[in-house]
DSSP file (Angstrom, degrees, kcal/mol; ACC not computed):
  #  RESIDUE AA STRUCTURE BP1 BP2  ACC     N-H-->O    O-->H-N    N-H-->O    O-->H-N    TCO  KAPPA ALPHA  PHI   PSI    X-CA   Y-CA   Z-CA
    1    1 A M     >        0   0    0      0, 0.0     4,-2.0     0, 0.0     5,-0.1   0.000 360.0 360.0 360.0 -37.4    0.0    0.0    0.0
    2    2 A K  H  >  +     0   0    0      1,-0.2     4,-2.0     2,-0.2     5,-0.2   0.901 360.0  50.9 -65.3 -39.4    2.8    2.3    0.9
    3    3 A K  H  > S+     0   0    0      2,-0.2     4,-2.2     1,-0.2    -1,-0.2   0.853 108.4  52.5 -65.5 -33.8    4.4    1.7   -2.6
    4    4 A I  H  > S+     0   0    0      2,-0.2     4,-2.4     1,-0.2    -1,-0.2   0.899 109.8  49.0 -67.5 -41.9    1.2    2.5   -4.3
    5    5 A A  H  X S+     0   0    0     -4,-2.0     4,-2.3     2,-0.2    -2,-0.2   0.895 111.4  48.2 -65.0 -38.5    0.9    5.8   -2.5
    6    6 A I  H  X S+     0   0    0     -4,-2.0     4,-2.5     2,-0.2    -2,-0.2   0.911 112.5  49.7 -65.5 -44.2    4.5    6.7   -3.3
    7    7 A L  H  X S+     0   0    0     -4,-2.2     4,-2.2     2,-0.2    -2,-0.2   0.892 110.9  49.1 -61.9 -41.8    3.9    5.9   -7.0
    8    8 A L  H  X S+     0   0    0     -4,-2.4     4,-2.2     2,-0.2    -2,-0.2   0.926 112.6  46.9 -66.8 -45.7    0.7    7.9   -7.1
    9    9 A I  H  X S+     0   0    0     -4,-2.3     4,-2.4     2,-0.2    -2,-0.2   0.929 112.0  50.8 -61.3 -44.5    2.3   11.0   -5.5
   10   10 A S  H  X S+     0   0    0     -4,-2.5     4,-2.6     1,-0.2    -1,-0.2   0.906 109.8  51.5 -60.1 -41.4    5.4   10.7   -7.9
   11   11 A T  H  X S+     0   0    0     -4,-2.2     4,-2.3     1,-0.2    -1,-0.2   0.910 109.9  48.0 -61.3 -43.9    3.0   10.5  -10.8
   12   12 A L  H  X S+     0   0    0     -4,-2.2     4,-1.9     2,-0.2    -1,-0.2   0.889 112.4  49.7 -65.2 -39.6    1.2   13.6   -9.7
   13   13 A L  H  X S+     0   0    0     -4,-2.4     4,-1.9     2,-0.2    -2,-0.2   0.923 111.9  47.3 -64.0 -48.3    4.5   15.5   -9.2
   14   14 A I  H  X S+     0   0    0     -4,-2.6     4,-2.5     1,-0.2    -2,-0.2   0.868 109.5  54.0 -62.8 -38.6    5.8   14.5  -12.5
   15   15 A S  H  X S+     0   0    0     -4,-2.3     4,-2.1     2,-0.2    -1,-0.2   0.907 106.5  52.6 -59.5 -44.2    2.5   15.5  -14.2
   16   16 A T  H  < S+     0   0    0     -4,-1.9    -2,-0.2     1,-0.2    -1,-0.2   0.925 111.1  46.1 -60.8 -44.2    2.7   18.9  -12.7
   17   17 A V  H >< S+     0   0    0     -4,-1.9     3,-1.1     1,-0.2     4,-0.2   0.904 111.6  51.8 -65.3 -42.7    6.2   19.5  -14.0
   18   18 A V  H 3< S+     0   0    0     -4,-2.5     3,-0.2     1,-0.3    -1,-0.2   0.867 116.8  37.9 -61.2 -39.7    5.4   18.3  -17.4
   19   19 A F  T 3< S+     0   0    0     -4,-2.1    -1,-0.3     1,-0.2    -2,-0.2  -0.170  79.7 120.8-108.9  39.2    2.4   20.5  -17.8
   20   20 A A    <   +     0   0    0     -3,-1.1    -1,-0.2     2,-0.1    -2,-0.1   0.947  55.0 151.7 -72.8 -50.7    3.8   23.6  -16.1
   21   21 A G        +     0   0    0     -3,-0.2     2,-0.2    -4,-0.2    41,-0.1   0.136  64.2 163.4  61.6 175.7    3.6   26.2  -19.0
   22   22 A P        -     0   0    0      0, 0.0    41,-3.1     0, 0.0    42,-0.5   0.601  55.9-163.7 -71.5 165.2    3.4   28.7  -20.5
   23   23 A F  E     -A   62   0A   0     39,-0.2     2,-0.6    -2,-0.2    39,-0.2  -0.879  24.8-135.0-121.5 146.8    4.7   27.2  -23.7
   24   24 A I  E     +A   61   0A   0     37,-2.5    37,-2.8    -2,-0.3     2,-0.3  -0.921  40.7 179.2 -91.6 125.7    6.1   28.6  -27.0
   25   25 A K  E     -A   60   0A   0     -2,-0.6     2,-0.3    35,-0.2    35,-0.2  -0.902  21.6-157.0-128.1 155.5    4.4   26.5  -29.7
   26   26 A T        -     0   0    0     33,-1.7     3,-0.1    -2,-0.3    -2,-0.0  -0.841  36.5 -94.7-118.5 163.9    4.4   26.3  -33.5
   27   27 A D        -     0   0    0     -2,-0.3    32,-0.2     1,-0.1    30,-0.1  -0.497  54.5 -90.3 -69.3 148.3    1.8   24.9  -35.7
   28   28 A P        -     0   0    0      0, 0.0     2,-0.3     0, 0.0    30,-0.2  -0.306  50.9-169.7 -59.5 145.2    2.4   21.3  -36.8
   29   29 A T  B     -B   57   0B   0     28,-2.4    28,-1.9     2,-0.1     4,-0.1  -0.988  33.2-144.7-139.0 146.7    4.4   21.0  -40.0
   30   30 A T        +     0   0    0     -2,-0.3    26,-0.1    26,-0.2    -1,-0.0   0.345  65.7 122.7 -90.4   6.6    5.3   18.1  -42.3
   31   31 A S  S    S-     0   0    0     26,-0.2     2,-0.5     1,-0.1    -2,-0.1  -0.224  78.9-111.2 -60.7 158.6    8.7   19.7  -42.8
   32   32 A E        +     0   0    0     24,-0.0     2,-0.3    49,-0.0    -1,-0.1  -0.200  62.1 153.1 -89.4  41.8   11.7   17.5  -41.9
   33   33 A I        +     0   0    0     -2,-0.5    48,-0.2     1,-0.2     3,-0.1  -0.578  20.7 175.7 -73.6 129.0   12.6   19.6  -38.9
   34   34 A T        +     0   0    0     46,-3.2    15,-2.3    -2,-0.3     2,-0.3   0.720  65.4  12.1-103.2 -28.4   14.4   17.7  -36.2
   35   35 A H  E     -DE  48  80C   0     45,-1.7    45,-2.7    13,-0.3     2,-0.4  -0.944  62.2-138.8-142.4 161.7   15.1   20.5  -33.7
   36   36 A Y  E     -DE  47  79C   0     11,-2.9    11,-3.1    -2,-0.3     2,-0.7  -0.974  10.9-144.9-121.1 140.6   14.2   24.0  -33.1
   37   37 A I  E     -DE  46  78C   0     41,-3.3    41,-1.7    -2,-0.4     2,-0.6  -0.932  20.0-168.2-103.3 111.6   16.6   26.7  -32.0
   38   38 A V  E     -DE  45  77C   0      7,-2.8     7,-2.5    -2,-0.7     2,-0.6  -0.912   1.9-167.4-106.5 120.4   14.7   29.0  -29.6
   39   39 A T  E     -DE  44  76C   0     37,-2.9    37,-2.4    -2,-0.6     2,-0.5  -0.948   5.0-176.6-112.7 119.6   16.5   32.3  -28.8
   40   40 A I  E >  S-DE  43  75C   0      3,-2.7     3,-2.0    -2,-0.6    35,-0.2  -0.959  73.8 -23.6-116.8 114.6   15.1   34.3  -25.8
   41   41 A D  T 3  S-     0   0    0     33,-3.0    -1,-0.1    -2,-0.5    34,-0.1   0.870 128.7 -47.9  51.9  40.8   16.8   37.7  -25.1
   42   42 A G  T 3  S+     0   0    0     32,-0.3     2,-0.6     1,-0.2    -1,-0.3   0.290 115.7 112.5  89.6 -11.7   20.0   36.5  -26.8
   43   43 A S  E <   -D   40   0C   0     -3,-2.0    -3,-2.7     2,-0.0     2,-0.3  -0.871  53.9-153.5-103.5 120.4   20.2   33.2  -25.0
   44   44 A A  E     -D   39   0C   0     -2,-0.6     2,-0.4    -5,-0.3    -5,-0.2  -0.674  13.9-176.7 -96.9 144.3   19.7   30.1  -27.3
   45   45 A A  E     -D   38   0C   0     -7,-2.5    -7,-2.8    -2,-0.3     2,-0.6  -0.998  21.1-135.0-133.6 141.8   18.4   26.7  -26.5
   46   46 A T  E     -D   37   0C   0     -2,-0.4     2,-0.4    -9,-0.2    -9,-0.2  -0.868  25.0-172.5 -95.1 125.1   18.1   23.6  -28.8
   47   47 A V  E     -D   36   0C   0    -11,-3.1   -11,-2.9    -2,-0.6     2,-0.1  -0.970  23.7-120.0-122.9 127.9   14.8   21.8  -28.5
   48   48 A A  E     -D   35   0C   0     -2,-0.4    12,-0.3   -13,-0.2   -13,-0.3  -0.387  36.7-106.6 -66.0 138.6   13.9   18.5  -30.1
   49   49 A A        -     0   0    0    -15,-2.3     2,-0.6    10,-0.1    10,-0.2  -0.436  31.9-119.8 -63.7 136.9   10.9   18.7  -32.3
   50   50 A E  E     -C   58   0B   0      8,-3.1     8,-1.4    -2,-0.1     2,-0.6  -0.707  21.6-141.4 -83.4 121.5    7.8   17.1  -30.8
   51   51 A D  E     -C   57   0B   0     -2,-0.6     6,-0.2     6,-0.2    -1,-0.0  -0.719  10.7-164.3 -82.8 118.6    6.7   14.2  -33.1
   52   52 A L        -     0   0    0      4,-2.3    -1,-0.1    -2,-0.6     5,-0.1   0.474  36.2-120.8 -86.9  -0.5    2.8   14.2  -33.1
   53   53 A G  S    S+     0   0    0      3,-0.5     4,-0.1     1,-0.1    -2,-0.1   0.441  95.9  85.2  83.2  -1.7    2.7   10.7  -34.5
   54   54 A D  S    S-     0   0    0      2,-0.3     3,-0.1     0, 0.0    -1,-0.1   0.021 119.2 -81.9-119.8  26.1    0.8   11.7  -37.7
   55   55 A G  S    S+     0   0    0      1,-0.3     2,-0.3   -26,-0.0    -4,-0.0   0.568 103.4 103.2  85.1  10.5    3.8   12.7  -39.9
   56   56 A T        -     0   0    0    -26,-0.1    -4,-2.3   -24,-0.0    -3,-0.5  -0.865  48.8-166.4-122.0 160.7    4.0   16.2  -38.4
   57   57 A V  E     -BC  29  51B   0    -28,-1.9   -28,-2.4    -2,-0.3     2,-0.3  -0.887   7.6-179.1-131.6 164.0    6.2   17.8  -35.8
   58   58 A R  E     - C   0  50B   0     -8,-1.4    -8,-3.1    -2,-0.3     2,-0.4  -0.974  31.9-102.7-154.7 166.6    6.0   21.0  -33.8
   59   59 A L        +     0   0    0     -2,-0.3   -33,-1.7   -10,-0.2     2,-0.2  -0.782  34.0 171.3 -88.2 137.6    7.8   23.1  -31.3
   60   60 A H  E     +A   25   0A   0     -2,-0.4     2,-0.5   -12,-0.3   -35,-0.2  -0.677  10.7 174.7-147.9  88.4    6.4   22.8  -27.7
   61   61 A Y  E     -A   24   0A   0    -37,-2.8   -37,-2.5    -2,-0.2     2,-0.4  -0.854  24.1-140.0-111.1 121.0    8.8   24.7  -25.4
   62   62 A D  E     -A   23   0A   0     -2,-0.5   -39,-0.2   -39,-0.2     4,-0.1  -0.643  13.3-172.3 -83.5 128.3    8.0   25.1  -21.7
   63   63 A L    >>  +     0   0    0    -41,-3.1     3,-1.1    -2,-0.4     4,-0.6   0.598  66.0  87.2 -94.9 -13.5    9.0   28.6  -20.4
   64   64 A A  G >4 S+     0   0    0    -42,-0.5     3,-1.4     1,-0.3    -1,-0.1   0.889  83.4  54.7 -56.9 -45.0    8.3   27.9  -16.7
   65   65 A P  G 34 S+     0   0    0      0, 0.0    -1,-0.3     0, 0.0    -2,-0.1   0.749  98.6  66.1 -63.1 -21.0   11.8   26.4  -15.9
   66   66 A L  G <4 S-     0   0    0     -3,-1.1    -2,-0.2    -4,-0.1    -3,-0.1   0.710  88.3-151.0 -73.0 -20.2   13.5   29.6  -17.3
   67   67 A N    <<  -     0   0    0     -3,-1.4    -3,-0.1    -4,-0.6     2,-0.0   0.926  22.5-158.5  45.6  58.5   12.0   31.7  -14.5
   68   68 A L        -     0   0    0     -5,-0.4    -1,-0.1     1,-0.1     3,-0.1  -0.303  13.4-110.7 -66.0 146.3   11.9   34.8  -16.8
   69   69 A A        -     0   0    0      1,-0.1    28,-0.2     3,-0.1    -1,-0.1  -0.297  40.9 -89.6 -69.7 158.4   11.9   38.3  -15.4
   70   70 A S  S    S+     0   0    0     26,-0.1     2,-0.2    29,-0.1    -1,-0.1  -0.408  88.0  47.5 -67.3 147.6    8.8   40.5  -15.7
   71   71 A G  E    S- F   0  97C   0     26,-2.6    26,-2.4    -3,-0.1     2,-0.2  -0.712  95.5 -17.0 120.3-168.0    8.7   42.6  -18.8
   72   72 A Q  E     - F   0  96C   0     -2,-0.2     2,-0.4    24,-0.2    24,-0.2  -0.470  51.5-168.1 -78.1 141.8    9.2   42.3  -22.7
   73   73 A H  E     - F   0  95C   0     22,-2.4    22,-1.9    -2,-0.2     2,-0.5  -0.998  11.2-146.3-132.2 129.4   11.0   39.3  -24.0
   74   74 A D  E     - F   0  94C   0     -2,-0.4   -33,-3.0    20,-0.2     2,-0.4  -0.857  22.6-176.3 -99.3 127.5   12.3   39.0  -27.7
   75   75 A V  E     -EF  40  93C   0     18,-3.2    18,-2.7    -2,-0.5     2,-0.4  -0.924  14.4-172.5-124.1 141.2   12.2   35.5  -29.1
   76   76 A T  E     -EF  39  92C   0    -37,-2.4   -37,-2.9    -2,-0.4     2,-0.4  -0.994   7.8-166.0-127.7 147.7   13.3   34.0  -32.4
   77   77 A V  E     +EF  38  91C   0     14,-1.8    14,-2.5    -2,-0.4     2,-0.4  -0.994   9.5 172.4-130.3 131.4   12.6   30.4  -33.5
   78   78 A K  E     -E   37   0C   0    -41,-1.7   -41,-3.3    -2,-0.4     2,-0.2  -0.997  24.8-130.1-139.0 147.1   14.1   28.5  -36.3
   79   79 A G  E     -E   36   0C   0     -2,-0.4     9,-2.7    10,-0.3     2,-0.3  -0.626  23.1-166.9 -91.1 150.6   13.9   24.9  -37.4
   80   80 A T  E     -EG  35  87C   0    -45,-2.7   -46,-3.2     7,-0.3   -45,-1.7  -0.950  18.3-151.6-134.7 154.1   16.9   22.7  -38.1
   81   81 A N  E  >> - G   0  86C   0      5,-2.7     4,-1.5    -2,-0.3     5,-1.2  -0.954   8.2-166.2-124.2 112.4   17.5   19.3  -39.7
   82   82 A D  T  45S+     0   0    0     -2,-0.5    -1,-0.1     1,-0.2   -49,-0.1   0.792  84.5  55.3 -71.3 -29.6   20.6   17.8  -38.2
   83   83 A F  T  45S+     0   0    0      1,-0.2    -1,-0.2     2,-0.1    -2,-0.0   0.957 120.1  29.3 -65.7 -51.1   20.9   15.1  -41.0
   84   84 A W  T  45S-     0   0    0      2,-0.1    -2,-0.2     1,-0.0    -1,-0.2   0.579 102.0-126.1 -90.3  -9.7   21.0   17.5  -43.9
   85   85 A G  T  <5 +     0   0    0     -4,-1.5     2,-0.2     1,-0.2    -3,-0.2   0.770  62.4 140.0  73.0  22.2   22.5   20.4  -42.0
   86   86 A L  E   < -G   81   0C   0     -5,-1.2    -5,-2.7     0, 0.0     2,-0.3  -0.669  30.4-173.0-100.6 154.9   19.7   22.7  -43.0
   87   87 A E  E     -G   80   0C   0     -2,-0.2    -7,-0.3    -7,-0.2     2,-0.1  -0.991  19.3-123.6-142.2 157.0   17.9   25.4  -41.1
   88   88 A T        -     0   0    0     -9,-2.7     3,-0.0    -2,-0.3    -7,-0.0  -0.330  43.1 -85.6 -83.0 169.3   14.9   27.7  -41.6
   89   89 A N        -     0   0    0      1,-0.1   -10,-0.3    -2,-0.1     2,-0.2  -0.522  54.5-100.7 -68.9 146.5   14.8   31.5  -41.4
   90   90 A P        -     0   0    0      0, 0.0   -12,-0.2     0, 0.0    -1,-0.1  -0.498  32.8-149.5 -72.1 139.3   14.4   32.7  -37.9
   91   91 A V  E     -F   77   0C   0    -14,-2.5   -14,-1.8    -2,-0.2     2,-0.1  -0.943  12.7-136.0-110.7 125.7   10.9   33.9  -37.0
   92   92 A P  E     +F   76   0C   0      0, 0.0     2,-0.3     0, 0.0   -16,-0.2  -0.420  24.4 172.9 -82.2 153.5   10.5   36.6  -34.5
   93   93 A F  E     -F   75   0C   0    -18,-2.7   -18,-3.2    -2,-0.1     2,-0.4  -0.958  11.3-162.5-156.0 136.3    8.0   36.7  -31.7
   94   94 A V  E     +F   74   0C   0     -2,-0.3     2,-0.3   -20,-0.2   -20,-0.2  -0.966  13.9 170.1-124.2 136.8    7.7   39.2  -28.7
   95   95 A F  E     -F   73   0C   0    -22,-1.9   -22,-2.4    -2,-0.4     2,-0.5  -0.982  23.9-135.4-141.8 158.7    5.7   38.6  -25.5
   96   96 A N  E     -F   72   0C   0     -2,-0.3   -24,-0.2   -24,-0.2   -26,-0.1  -0.944   7.8-149.2-116.3 133.4    5.4   40.4  -22.2
   97   97 A K  E     -F   71   0C   0    -26,-2.4   -26,-2.6    -2,-0.5    -2,-0.0  -0.895  29.7-122.7 -97.1 123.2    5.4   38.7  -18.8
   98   98 A P        -     0   0    0      0, 0.0     3,-0.1     0, 0.0    -1,-0.0  -0.286   7.6-146.6 -64.7 148.5    3.3   40.6  -16.4
   99   99 A A  S    S+     0   0    0      1,-0.2     2,-0.3   -29,-0.1   -29,-0.1   0.850  79.7   3.5 -82.8 -35.7    4.8   41.9  -13.2
  100  100 A T  S    S-     0   0    0      0, 0.0     2,-0.3     0, 0.0    -1,-0.2  -0.908  70.5-121.4-141.1 167.3    1.6   41.5  -11.1
  101  101 A L        -     0   0    0     -2,-0.3     2,-0.2    -3,-0.1     0, 0.0  -0.802  37.5 -99.8-106.1 155.5   -1.9   40.2  -11.5
  102  102 A A        -     0   0    0     -2,-0.3     3,-0.1     1,-0.1    -1,-0.0  -0.491  43.3-106.0 -69.7 140.5   -5.0   42.2  -10.9
  103  103 A D        -     0   0    0     -2,-0.2    -1,-0.1     1,-0.1     2,-0.0  -0.373  41.7 -96.9 -61.9 144.4   -6.7   41.7   -7.5
  104  104 A P        -     0   0    0      0, 0.0     2,-0.3     0, 0.0     3,-0.2  -0.340  46.6-167.8 -57.7 144.9  -10.0   39.7   -7.5
  105  105 A A        +     0   0    0      1,-0.1    -3,-0.0    -3,-0.1     0, 0.0  -0.896  54.4  36.6-134.7 165.1  -13.0   41.8   -7.6
  106  106 A G        +     0   0    0     -2,-0.3     2,-0.4     1,-0.2    -1,-0.1   0.832  69.9 173.0  66.0  34.8  -16.8   41.3   -7.1
  107  107 A I        +     0   0    0     -3,-0.2     2,-0.3     0, 0.0    -1,-0.2  -0.591  17.7 116.6 -80.4 132.5  -16.4   38.8   -4.4
  108  108 A G        -     0   0    0     -2,-0.4     2,-0.3     2,-0.0     0, 0.0  -0.915  61.6 -69.3-169.0-170.0  -19.6   37.7   -2.7
  109  109 A L        -     0   0    0     -2,-0.3     2,-0.4     2,-0.0     3,-0.0  -0.723  40.6-170.4-100.4 151.2  -22.0   34.8   -2.0
  110  110 A S        -     0   0    0     -2,-0.3    -2,-0.0     1,-0.1     0, 0.0  -1.000  27.4-148.7-142.2 141.0  -24.2   33.2   -4.6
  111  111 A A              0   0    0     -2,-0.4    -1,-0.1     1,-0.2    -2,-0.0   0.593 360.0 360.0 -80.0  -8.6  -27.0   30.6   -4.5
  112  112 A E              0   0    0     -3,-0.0    -1,-0.2     0, 0.0    -3,-0.0   0.450 360.0 360.0 -80.9 360.0  -25.9   29.3   -7.9
């Protein structure tokens, strides 16, 4: 019973880490991309293309582990094919991480 409880807790913790988000994603492509190079504020990371199992791949890059600062972040993404030594043109993307959240409003009781 103790082993089952440990296994269940481990599974829940792993699931939380895997689905942390937010993510940088691309649309699925039938291109022969094997990896993506994601550059955020000048710092590059190589990310394996996610195989969707239907002949397409995409980028699905979790930003949570990066612990980015609040404010604007400049991103470029390009696809690569390690076998052929090819790469796509870099595609720019800009996003803002908020510094704070708005306080909840309209708090009350409801019969619904």
